[in-house]
C-alpha positions, 0 to 999 in steps of 0.5 A, a space after each residue: 689247302 692241304 698237303 696229303 700224306 704219303 699213300 699207304 693202307 696202314 701207316 707205319 708207326 714211325 713213318 706216321 709220326 714223321 709225316 707232314 701233317 695234313 692241313 685241315 682248314 681253308 676255304 675250299 675245305 670248308 665249302 666241300 670237305 668231300 675230296 680231302 676226306 675221300 683221299 684220306 680214307 683211301 690212304 688209311 684210317 688214321 692221319 696226322 692233321 694240323 688245325 688253324 691254331 697250329 695244334 696237331 692231332 690224329 684224325 680217324 676216317 672211315 666208318 669202321 675205324 670211327 665206330 671203333 674209336 668212338 667206343 674204344 675205352 682206352 680213349 678218354 675225353 677229360 682235358 687233364 689227359 692232354 699233354 703239354 704239346 697239345 695244351 701249348 697250341 690247342 684252341 681251348 678256353 683260357 683260364 680261369 674259364 677252362 676250369 669253370 666251364 669245360 667240365 661238362 659231359 663232352 669232357 668227362 669220363 666214367 664214372 663221373 660222366 655217367 652220373 652227370 648224364 643221368 641228370 639231363 636225359 629225362 628232359 630230352 627223352 623221345 616221349 617228352 619231345 613228341 609231346 612238345 612237337 605242337 609247341 615247337 611247330 607254333 614257334 616255327 610258324 611264328 618266325 615264318 610269319 615275320 617274313 613269309 610274304 617278303 619274297 626274300 630272307 636270310 634264313 640264318 638271321 631270320 630263322 635258323 639263328 632263333 628257332 633252335 634257341 626258342 625250342 631249347 628254352 622251352 625244353 630246359 626251362 629258361 625264363 623268358 627274361 633270360 631268353 630275351 637277354 641271351 646274346 647270340 654272339 656268345 655262341 661263338 665261344 664254341 669256335 675257340 681260337 688259339 692263344 696267338 690268334 688276333 681274335 683272342 681278346 674278343 673271344 675272351 670278352 664273349 666268355 666273360 659275358 656268358 659267364 656273368 649270364 650263367 651266374 645270374 641264371 643260377 641265382 634266379 633259379 635258386 630263388 625261383 625254382 620250378 620243375 624244369 631241368 635248369 632248376 633240377 641242376 641248380 638243386 643238385 649243385 646245392 645238394 652236393 651232387 654237382 660242383 659249382 664248376 660242373 653246374 656252370 659247365 653243364 649250363 654252358 653246354 646246354 645254352 651254347 652246344 645245345 643250340 648252335 649245332 642245330 642252327 648249323 645243321 638247318 643251314 647245311 641241310 638247306 644248302 644241300 636241298 638248294 643244290 638238289 632241286 628235285 629233292 626239294 620239290 619231293 619234300 614239298 610234295 610229300 611231307 611224309 618223306 621228312 623223317 627219312 630225308 632228315 636222316 639222309 641230310 644228317 648223313 650227307 652233310 653233318 654239321 658236327 663234322 669232327 668230334 671233340 678231343 680224345 686222349 690215350 693215357 699211355 702210348 697206344 696203337 690205333 689202326 697201325 699208328 703209334 699215338 703218344 700219350 696225351 696227343 689228341 685224337 679226333 674222329 671225322 663223323 663227316 668222313 665216316 658218313 661218306 664211306 663207300 664201304 658202308 654206304 652205297 653211292 655214299 656221295 649221292 643224296 638218297 631219301 630212300 636210303 635204308 638202313 641209314 646207320 649214320 654217325 652224325 650224333 656220335 656213338 657209344 657213351 657220348 652219343 648225343 643225349 639231345 638227338 631226339 630233340 634235334 631230329 624233331 627240330 630239323 623235321 619241323 624246321 625243314 618241313 615248315 620252310 619248304 611248305 611255306 616258302 615255295 620256289 625257294 632259291 639261293 639269292 647269291 652265288 654259292 661261292 659267296 656263302 660264308 661258311 662258319 670258320 669253326 674247327 669242329 663244325 659246319 654251317 653257313 653264317 648267312 643264307 640269303 634266299 628268294 621265294 614265291 609269295 601270295 598265290 604261289 603254291 607250295 611244292 611248285 618249282 621252276 625247272 633248273 637248279 636254284 644254285 645254278 641260276 644264282 651262280 650264272 646270275 640269270 633271271 629266274 622266277 625267284 629273281 622276279 619275286 625279289 623284284 616284286 618284293 622291292 617294288 612293294 617295299 616288302 622288308 626282309 
């Protein structure tokens, strides 16, 4: 549900501030934000929007406007810049956790951001990621071994919820005993709720559990250090290079923000492929398409839909709109990636698109430091799933998919599918759209595979 702004190419500063904000939430919007974003791009580059918590922000749409905002030195990310109106309603962590876990890279400005970012970049360097690819492939295959012969699975619960975390643990040096103890429910702390939300107590309980986990991890790495990233960060804290709050915040960012977006991106990519059976078949038949396909899937439906908050230190002009100091500015990476002024046939999935300068990982000083790792994870995850699960189809009507109710991110919480087993040859797909068969509730090769799995007592 949304209420569109009045039509104008460049909003008058006074009029823009007085406009009824566009409601940036609702089931239809989460399923498919393309219509709303197309409407907003046509009306202008900056829009007043309202989030579920009631907080209002200024949303930047359009590719050129997004690029400029992402690199605008006037816009800072530290939450101390936010004004009282923003703080009163924003879906941010409560105290004391906000001060203890939210001073990580996403909420820092230079020069502190520069120093902190330098501490993590080596661990995610492209050369290191490439060297670890065989290990990542082993992890993906081990997960598939558990359900590849079942004929049906939930690709979130059985794969996407686990693969990015296993990869991350390997990359940052998370000990096995701590990896086993990590509660995936803690990942929901990146879906903050407002102060008046009835889910706030459960949210705060997750925060406390995660904070206790981080404290125990720091103690472990202090007493049993290694050559890994986590040990180096703890050592930097002990040497005075990080404050205790900065260390805990960076571990929070690595453990939660380092895996949940990849989980979501795997799911959005799979939903897109299920909607486009010809592209799914092409990937199965031509694995060499994977690098380009991943870039296009990132552009077509980016899981990191919106950036985190940015703020002006003083009243400022932004593409014709007057933005008060401390009001939040959000960039829609999703809307920018569908801008027809930058991408021909922007709503079309095109694995041959070149060049493809999408903004799925942001731009500027806050460009995602884990971009190379995320690309490798997506290539391995999608390649393995497509290769080992032939005739992949959605097992429920598309409108029953539960989209993640996060403010900034896109993804589904479950993705039930059916697929061929046994002698089914990878790369062979029945005619017709997998999504259409599920919507119509009609029999299909996938449904037959499900019946066979039921008859044999196969487990999901």
